[in-house]
C-alpha positions as CSV (number, residue, x, y, z in Angstrom):
1,M,-20.7,-13.7,-76.7
2,G,-22.1,-10.1,-76.0
3,V,-20.7,-8.6,-79.3
4,K,-24.1,-8.7,-81.0
5,D,-25.9,-7.6,-77.9
6,A,-23.7,-4.5,-77.8
7,G,-24.6,-3.9,-81.5
8,Y,-21.3,-4.8,-83.1
9,L,-20.8,-7.2,-86.1
10,D,-19.7,-10.8,-85.4
11,V,-16.4,-10.1,-87.1
12,T,-15.5,-7.7,-84.4
13,T,-14.2,-10.6,-82.3
14,N,-11.4,-11.1,-84.9
15,L,-10.0,-7.8,-83.9
16,F,-9.0,-9.4,-80.6
17,P,-6.2,-12.1,-80.5
18,Q,-7.7,-14.0,-77.5
19,G,-11.1,-13.8,-79.0
20,P,-14.1,-13.3,-76.8
21,F,-11.8,-13.3,-73.8
22,D,-10.4,-10.0,-74.6
23,I,-13.8,-8.4,-74.7
24,V,-14.4,-9.8,-71.2
25,K,-11.0,-8.4,-70.1
26,F,-11.7,-5.1,-71.6
27,H,-14.8,-4.9,-69.5
28,L,-12.9,-6.0,-66.4
29,V,-10.1,-3.4,-66.9
30,T,-12.5,-0.4,-67.7
31,Q,-14.8,-1.2,-64.8
32,R,-11.7,-1.3,-62.6
33,E,-10.4,2.0,-63.9
34,R,-14.0,3.5,-63.6
35,L,-13.7,2.7,-60.0
36,S,-10.4,4.3,-59.6
37,G,-12.2,7.6,-60.4
38,I,-14.7,7.3,-57.5
39,L,-12.5,9.3,-55.1
40,N,-13.3,12.5,-57.0
41,T,-17.0,11.9,-57.3
42,E,-19.7,13.8,-55.2
43,K,-21.2,10.5,-54.3
44,W,-17.9,9.4,-52.5
45,K,-17.5,12.8,-50.7
46,E,-21.1,12.8,-49.6
47,L,-20.6,9.2,-48.1
48,Q,-17.6,10.2,-46.3
49,N,-19.3,13.2,-44.9
50,S,-22.6,11.7,-44.1
51,K,-21.4,8.7,-42.0
52,Q,-18.9,9.4,-39.3
53,Q,-18.2,5.8,-39.0
54,F,-17.3,5.3,-42.8
55,G,-14.5,3.2,-41.9
56,T,-12.3,0.8,-44.0
57,T,-14.9,-1.9,-44.2
58,G,-17.7,0.4,-45.1
59,K,-15.4,1.8,-47.9
60,I,-14.6,-1.7,-49.2
61,R,-18.2,-2.5,-49.1
62,T,-19.2,0.5,-51.1
63,L,-16.4,-0.1,-53.6
64,C,-17.4,-3.8,-54.2
65,I,-21.0,-2.8,-54.7
66,E,-20.1,0.0,-57.1
67,R,-17.9,-2.5,-59.0
68,L,-20.5,-5.2,-59.1
69,K,-23.0,-2.6,-60.4
70,G,-20.8,-2.4,-63.4
71,N,-21.9,-5.9,-64.3
72,Q,-25.6,-5.2,-64.0
73,D,-26.5,-4.6,-67.6
74,I,-24.7,-7.8,-68.7
75,I,-25.4,-10.1,-65.8
76,H,-27.4,-12.4,-67.9
77,R,-24.2,-13.1,-69.9
78,W,-21.7,-13.0,-67.0
79,P,-21.8,-16.7,-66.3
80,E,-20.3,-17.1,-69.9
81,A,-17.6,-14.7,-69.0
82,I,-16.6,-16.4,-65.8
83,A,-16.4,-19.6,-67.9
84,L,-14.1,-17.8,-70.3
85,M,-12.0,-16.5,-67.4
86,K,-11.5,-20.1,-66.0
87,Y,-10.0,-21.4,-69.2
88,P,-6.4,-22.5,-68.5
89,T,-5.0,-19.9,-71.2
90,N,-7.0,-17.1,-69.6
91,L,-6.7,-18.0,-66.0
92,Q,-3.4,-16.2,-65.2
93,S,-4.6,-13.0,-66.8
94,S,-8.1,-13.2,-65.1
95,T,-6.4,-13.9,-61.6
96,L,-4.1,-10.8,-62.0
97,E,-6.9,-8.6,-63.0
98,L,-8.9,-9.8,-60.0
99,F,-5.8,-9.0,-57.8
100,S,-5.5,-5.7,-59.4
101,L,-9.1,-4.9,-58.6
102,A,-8.6,-5.8,-54.9
103,D,-5.5,-3.7,-54.9
104,T,-7.3,-0.8,-56.3
105,M,-10.0,-1.2,-53.7
106,W,-7.7,-1.4,-50.8
107,N,-5.7,1.8,-52.2
108,I,-9.0,3.7,-52.6
109,A,-10.0,2.7,-49.1
110,G,-6.8,4.1,-47.8
111,D,-4.7,1.2,-47.0
112,T,-1.1,1.9,-47.9
113,A,0.5,-0.4,-45.4
114,V,3.4,-2.4,-46.9
115,D,3.6,-5.4,-44.7
116,V,2.8,-9.1,-44.6
117,S,-0.9,-8.4,-44.4
118,W,-0.7,-6.5,-47.8
119,Y,-1.0,-9.9,-49.5
120,T,-3.5,-11.4,-47.1
121,K,-5.9,-8.4,-47.4
122,R,-5.9,-8.4,-51.2
123,T,-6.3,-12.2,-51.3
124,I,-9.2,-12.3,-48.8
125,L,-10.9,-9.4,-50.7
126,S,-10.4,-11.1,-54.2
127,S,-12.0,-14.3,-52.8
128,I,-14.9,-12.3,-51.3
129,Y,-15.4,-10.3,-54.5
130,A,-15.2,-13.3,-56.8
131,A,-17.7,-15.3,-54.6
132,T,-20.1,-12.3,-54.6
133,E,-19.8,-11.9,-58.4
134,V,-20.8,-15.6,-58.9
135,Y,-23.7,-15.2,-56.4
136,M,-24.9,-12.1,-58.3
137,T,-25.2,-14.3,-61.4
138,Q,-27.9,-16.3,-59.7
139,D,-29.6,-13.6,-57.7
140,K,-33.2,-12.8,-58.9
141,S,-34.0,-10.2,-56.0
142,E,-35.0,-6.8,-56.8
143,S,-32.0,-4.5,-57.2
144,F,-29.7,-7.4,-56.2
145,T,-30.5,-7.0,-52.5
146,N,-29.7,-10.6,-51.7
147,T,-26.2,-10.1,-53.3
148,W,-25.5,-7.1,-51.0
149,T,-26.6,-9.2,-48.0
150,F,-24.2,-12.0,-49.2
151,L,-21.4,-9.5,-49.5
152,D,-22.1,-8.2,-46.0
153,K,-21.9,-11.7,-44.5
154,R,-18.7,-12.4,-46.3
155,L,-17.2,-9.2,-45.1
156,A,-18.3,-9.9,-41.5
157,D,-16.7,-13.4,-41.7
158,S,-13.4,-11.9,-42.9
159,R,-13.6,-9.3,-40.0
160,S,-14.0,-12.0,-37.5
161,M,-11.4,-14.2,-39.0
162,G,-8.9,-11.2,-39.0
163,T,-9.7,-10.5,-35.3
164,T,-9.0,-14.1,-34.5
165,I,-5.8,-14.0,-36.5
166,G,-4.7,-10.8,-34.7
167,R,-5.5,-12.3,-31.3
168,M,-3.6,-15.5,-32.1
169,G,-0.5,-13.3,-33.3
170,K,-0.7,-11.3,-30.0
171,Y,-0.7,-14.6,-28.2
172,L,2.2,-16.0,-30.0
173,D,4.3,-12.8,-29.3
174,Y,3.6,-13.1,-25.7
175,A,4.2,-16.7,-25.6
176,R,7.6,-16.0,-27.6
177,Y,8.8,-13.3,-25.1
178,N,7.9,-15.7,-22.2
179,I,9.9,-18.4,-23.6
180,I,12.8,-16.1,-24.3
181,N,12.7,-14.8,-20.6
182,V,12.6,-18.3,-19.2
183,L,15.6,-19.3,-21.3
184,R,17.4,-16.1,-20.3
185,S,16.6,-16.9,-16.6
186,K,18.4,-20.4,-17.1
187,G,21.4,-18.6,-18.3
188,L,21.1,-18.7,-22.0
189,K,22.3,-15.7,-23.8
190,I,19.7,-14.7,-26.3
């Protein structure tokens, strides 16, 4: 795959039990770990200081872009990596790494809540990231500007979906309390 492009011998792939997928996984893990170090960078501190409204969505957007930029140098080979990740024998490992990436991003963004939304947030972010990554492989715009626009639209979609779900939850709570009160008024002991 990209072993020759990176300047290594073809035999190098024999060092990895899962063959080329181990190289892909190495890239995924090292890029995620690189992202973990962003909190200590001047760039991150400047971003937080320069924008008063550097909220959670802004942090998630910045983290997604930073991670996707880790694929820039190999983007011409990334469709092959995606194909390797989709093999049945590699799918579980790929999915776990994607979920770990989403978890890392949420942790860096400051989300430490341990509730039902923990899974939902990470699943939605995993989907957004994966879709954006696939889009990036086809993006021919300068500096991937179309990819960042695509990412912005997906984040906006998820925010509006989250608002709708939140409103629906409030309505269901309201309806539940009303039903309980009606039943209590009829003499039911609840």
